[in-house]
C-alpha positions in Angstrom: 155.7 169.0 160.5 155.1 172.0 158.3 151.6 173.5 158.0 149.9 173.7 154.7 147.1 175.9 153.3 146.7 179.0 151.2 146.0 181.1 154.3 149.6 180.7 155.4 150.7 182.8 152.5 148.8 185.9 153.7 151.5 187.2 156.1 154.2 186.4 153.6 152.5 188.2 150.7 151.5 191.1 152.9 155.1 191.7 154.1 156.4 191.2 150.5 153.9 193.7 149.1 154.6 196.3 151.8 158.3 195.9 151.4 158.2 196.4 147.6 155.9 199.4 148.0 158.3 201.0 150.5 161.3 200.2 148.3 159.6 201.7 145.3 158.9 204.9 147.2 162.5 205.2 148.4 163.9 204.5 144.9 161.6 207.1 143.4 162.6 209.7 145.9 166.3 209.0 145.3 165.9 209.2 141.5 164.3 212.6 141.8 167.0 213.8 144.2 169.8 212.6 141.9 167.9 213.6 138.7 168.8 210.2 137.4 167.2 208.1 134.6 167.4 204.3 135.1 169.8 202.4 132.8 169.9 198.6 132.1 172.4 198.0 134.9 170.2 199.9 137.3 167.2 197.6 136.7 169.4 194.6 137.5 170.5 196.4 140.7 166.9 197.1 141.7 166.0 193.4 141.0 168.6 192.3 143.5 167.1 194.6 146.1 163.7 193.4 145.2 164.5 189.7 145.7 165.7 190.6 149.1 162.1 191.3 150.0 161.4 187.6 149.7 163.9 187.1 152.6 162.2 189.8 154.6 158.8 188.2 154.1 160.3 184.9 155.1 161.7 186.4 158.3 158.4 187.9 159.3 156.4 184.7 158.6 156.2 182.5 161.7 154.4 179.6 160.0 156.4 179.0 156.9 155.9 176.5 154.1 158.6 174.7 152.2 157.7 176.8 149.1 158.4 180.0 151.0 161.8 178.7 152.0 162.6 177.7 148.5 161.4 181.0 147.1 163.4 183.1 149.5 166.5 181.0 149.1 166.3 181.1 145.3 166.0 184.9 145.5 169.1 185.1 147.7 171.1 182.8 145.4 170.1 184.7 142.3 170.8 188.1 143.9 174.2 187.0 145.0 175.3 185.3 141.8 173.6 185.7 138.4 172.1 189.1 139.0 175.3 190.4 140.6 177.4 189.0 137.7 175.2 190.7 135.1 175.2 194.0 137.0 178.9 194.8 136.6 179.4 194.2 132.9 176.2 196.2 132.1 177.4 199.1 134.2 180.8 199.2 132.6 179.2 198.9 129.1 177.0 201.9 129.6 179.3 203.9 131.9 179.1 204.1 135.7 177.0 206.7 137.4 176.9 208.1 140.9 173.4 206.8 141.5 174.2 203.4 140.1 177.3 203.0 142.2 175.5 204.0 145.3 172.5 201.7 144.5 174.8 198.8 143.8 176.5 199.2 147.2 173.2 199.5 149.0 171.6 196.5 147.2 174.6 194.3 148.3 174.3 195.5 151.8 170.5 195.1 152.0 170.6 191.6 150.6 173.2 190.6 153.2 171.3 192.3 156.0 167.9 190.8 155.2 169.5 187.4 154.5 171.1 187.4 158.0 167.8 188.5 159.6 166.0 185.7 157.8 168.5 183.1 158.8 168.5 184.2 162.4 164.7 184.3 162.5 164.6 180.7 161.2 167.2 179.5 163.8 169.7 178.8 161.0 172.3 181.2 162.3 172.9 182.7 165.8 171.8 186.3 166.5 175.4 187.4 166.4 175.3 186.9 162.7 173.1 190.0 162.3 175.5 192.2 164.3 177.8 193.3 161.5 175.2 193.7 158.7 173.1 195.8 161.1 176.0 197.8 162.4 176.9 198.8 158.9 174.1 201.3 158.7 175.2 203.6 161.6 178.7 203.4 160.1 177.3 204.6 156.8 175.8 207.6 158.5 179.2 208.4 160.1 181.1 207.9 156.9 178.7 209.9 154.8 179.1 212.8 157.2 182.9 212.4 156.9 183.3 211.9 153.2 182.2 209.8 150.3 181.1 206.6 152.0 181.1 204.7 148.6 184.9 204.4 149.2 183.9 201.8 151.8 182.7 199.3 149.1 184.3 196.0 150.1 184.9 195.2 146.4 187.4 198.0 146.2 189.6 196.4 148.8 191.6 193.2 149.0 191.0 190.9 151.9 187.8 192.6 153.0 186.1 191.6 149.8 186.9 187.9 150.6 185.3 188.4 154.0 182.2 189.8 152.3 182.1 186.9 149.9 182.5 184.3 152.7 179.7 186.0 154.6 177.3 185.7 151.6 178.4 182.1 151.1 177.6 181.3 154.7 174.1 182.8 154.3 173.4 180.8 151.2 174.5 177.6 152.8 172.6 178.2 156.1 169.3 179.0 154.4 169.5 176.4 151.7 166.6 173.9 151.8 169.1 171.4 150.3 171.7 171.8 153.1 172.2 168.6 155.2 172.0 169.0 159.0 175.8 168.5 159.4 176.5 171.5 157.1 173.9 173.7 158.9 175.5 172.8 162.2 179.0 173.7 161.0 178.0 177.0 159.4 176.1 177.9 162.6 179.2 177.3 164.7 181.6 179.0 162.2 179.4 182.1 162.2 180.2 182.7 165.9 183.8 183.0 165.0 183.3 184.9 161.7 181.0 187.5 163.1 183.7 189.5 165.0 185.9 189.3 161.9 183.1 190.8 159.9 182.7 193.6 162.3 186.4 194.3 162.4 186.4 194.4 158.6 183.6 197.0 158.5 185.4 199.2 161.1 188.6 198.9 159.0 187.0 199.8 155.7 184.8 202.6 156.9 187.6 204.0 159.0 189.6 204.5 155.8 187.0 206.8 154.2 188.8 210.1 153.5 187.5 213.3 155.0 186.2 215.9 152.7 188.6 218.7 152.0 187.4 221.9 153.5 187.4 225.0 151.4 189.9 227.6 152.5 
């Protein structure tokens, strides 16, 4: 039976506030480094990264309430659907930028990673489900040293984009407060099979990043 009481929100709100503060600092530093001014599409991108902090707060809260689960799941659903759908058209309307493209890629990856952490922490997915989203970050470091790692955006490829979409759909289903037990059980079992495929997809996509041409 779930516990109730305002005091249960203290860890959740503390983690949420700390996460948003750290994200604000990182974004501010990157904007100064890129000398970039935020555009409408950028605000949508940042909102997707922001709602991911709800999932982070959920993952770090051991005594959760139903309202916390609903809040985190709604953030995941909005970040993966409505906000993501608005992001692309706005970016194309105002013209893509290097900072915007990078932020969009990182917002997608952060939402997936924190979503998997939240699902694993709640026992909704096995620990193996976190492996590919977590392994993506060392691969980013390797690809960035090799070339422009933005080439590894799953949306720029064929079947890897389907794997990424299936991964997000599984996260939404697994963390949904509306999901019946039989659906949670099947998603849990399927993730054991899908996780190695997700890792193989990342290795394939990041392995195709072209090396920088060296000046002669």
